[in-house]
C-alpha positions, 0 to 999 in steps of 0.5 A: 675656486674649486681645486682638485690636488693630486697626489697626497705626497708632501708637495701636493699635502703643501700646495693643498694646505696653501690653497685651503687656507686661502678659502679655495674648495679643495679636493686631494686625491690619492691612492693610498688611505695611509697618505690621505690620513694627514690631510683628512686630519688636519686641512679642511678639503676633501679627501678622495680615496682612487686613481686619479688618472680615472675619470671615474674618480675625477667624476666623484671629485667634482671635475668639471666645476673645477678651475684647476687640477694639479697632478703632482703623483708619484708617476709622470703617467698618471700626472700626464693623464690625469691632466689630460683628462681634467681637460677633456672635462673642461677644466680652464688650468692643468698643472702637471709634474714630470720628472722624466726627460723623455717627457719633459724634452718634448713637453710642446707635444702635451702642452697644446692650448685647450687639448693639453696640459697649461703647464709642465713642471720639472723639479730637476730643472728647478733644482738646477737652475737653484742652484746655479743661483746660489753659486753666483751669490758665494754665501747665501743659502737663498737668493730671489729677485723681484721688481723685475731684477731690481731687489734682491733677496739673500738669506744668510747664516750669521756664523761669527761672533766678531759680527758687528751685528751681533747682539745688537738691536736692528736701530742701531747698526744704521743699514741703509741700502739694505734691510733685515726683514726676517730672522730665523731662529730655532726653526721659529721665523718672525719680522723683526722691528727696530728693536729686534736683535740678531743672534749668533747662528741665527738665518737672516734674509736681507732685501736691498738693490741688486748690485749693492751687497757688497757692504751686507756681506759683513753680516755673515761674518765671512767675506766670499771669494768669486766661484770659478771652480765646480765640483758636482758628485752625483751625475743624475738630471740634476748634475746633468741640468746644472752642468748645462747651465753652467756650461753656458757661462764657460766664457766668464772662466769657470771650470766644471767636474762631475764625478758619476760613479755608473761606468755606462751613465759617465760616458753617455754624460762625457760625450752630453757635456763636451766642456765639462770634465767627467771623472767615472768614480766614487765621489764618496771615498776621501783617496778619490775626491784627494787624487781628483784635487776637489779639495781645491774647488770654489764650491761642491755640488752633492747631487747624487740621488740620494741624500745620505750620500750627498750629507757624506759627501758635504762632510768630505768636501768640508774636510777638505776645506771647501767653502761653499758647499750645496746639498741637494736634500730629497727631504726639508727635514735633513735641512738641519742636519745639513746646517750641523756640517755646515753646509752653506744652502741646501735645495731641496726640489719638493719645496720648489717644486710646491712654491712655484707651483703656488707662485705661478696659482697666486699671480694672478693678483700678484706681480710675484710671490715667495714663500721663506722656511716652508711657508711660515712667511710669504713675500708678496710683490703688489702693484698698488691700486688707487683704491688700495687701503695703503695707498696714499698713508705713511707705512706707520699709519697703514695699519699693516700688523706688527708681524708684516713689514714693506721692504721696498717702494718701487716706484718708476725706476727709483727703489726706496728702502723705506721707514716708517714717515714712508708713503705709498702711492697708487701705481708703486711696486711694493715687496712686502713680507708677512707671517703667515698668520698675517698674511690675510690682513696684509692682502687687505690692505693691499688691495688683493 
């Protein structure tokens, strides 16, 4: 497949890197030589200097032979025009990242069969959906669903030395309804086996049947309370979208506060969000947070446009004793700093954007796909075909690499937490975890 990626920022770089790893022919376009330099040095891609919305530049990139154009440049207009131009040249699939709500609210005018864009990605809405998902799963730093919602993956931080899982090999834990499928330690993610041990401050991924995680909560050393009162600091696009989604669940007894510093924007938000208490104040001032009784909130979401401000809000929230804090970040590098503050979860729109685009592209072959820790590992949901090399074999004899594992087998209505003697059959759905180095081998065994 030939793919053209427009925009060599962090999202574009990540997408180009993943596509090139899969032996695709990738062209990366940007107006800045400085932005292209890292890709020129480290990736097997063709860098092109120029405006990705220009027909001449697209022709230089070979647009008429391209199967896919992904536009993730800084400006929405460049992304929109680039995709429309690519469609004119006959590119089958075009994807544009668009932030401006004036465009996304009228997306149907742009997404229009052969004359428009096939997919528009709205990073702030993706971030809002991720925030709401995390609020519905207290204590989890990440949440994903597979097998039409039957299977749930939680990311949990081990914060208590008294947790009964610390310093014990997994085979001794007697875990039945769920499985520890990945462990992140010192920024290194690994797929464990039965001899692997969980340490204090590890970040672990646990997979099991949705709704049966009550027994796994002890892994993090915390018993989460149900979240009913939520304070959001920052009335930008992400804060607005989060409030709109949460407002759909007001019948569940949710109480939502939104703190916005700008008076004009606060008035507009109050009109737009009738079910939300909008407060015009500076959310970085402790006296404001105290006077508005923010410390009584079950959860705090720091969603301003500045990651430094968001981290400051998180620190103040910790001082007020709020247990569940979610921070919006512009850069993944700040996640480690948020972790030292004691933040439960971070949301990085650019990572969500890249993962969403790659997931949609790869779902041509897979039922579903997720990435853990910036692509250090992949989670693949696959329906096993008759001719897949793994079909009919017990997992212990399947040839799966050591740094991979099958987390669940879905056979009709049955959800199986497998062991070495479990057998994968044709038409089963399996959820498989693999470190980056094992992905190609695992895909071959799964018949992809």
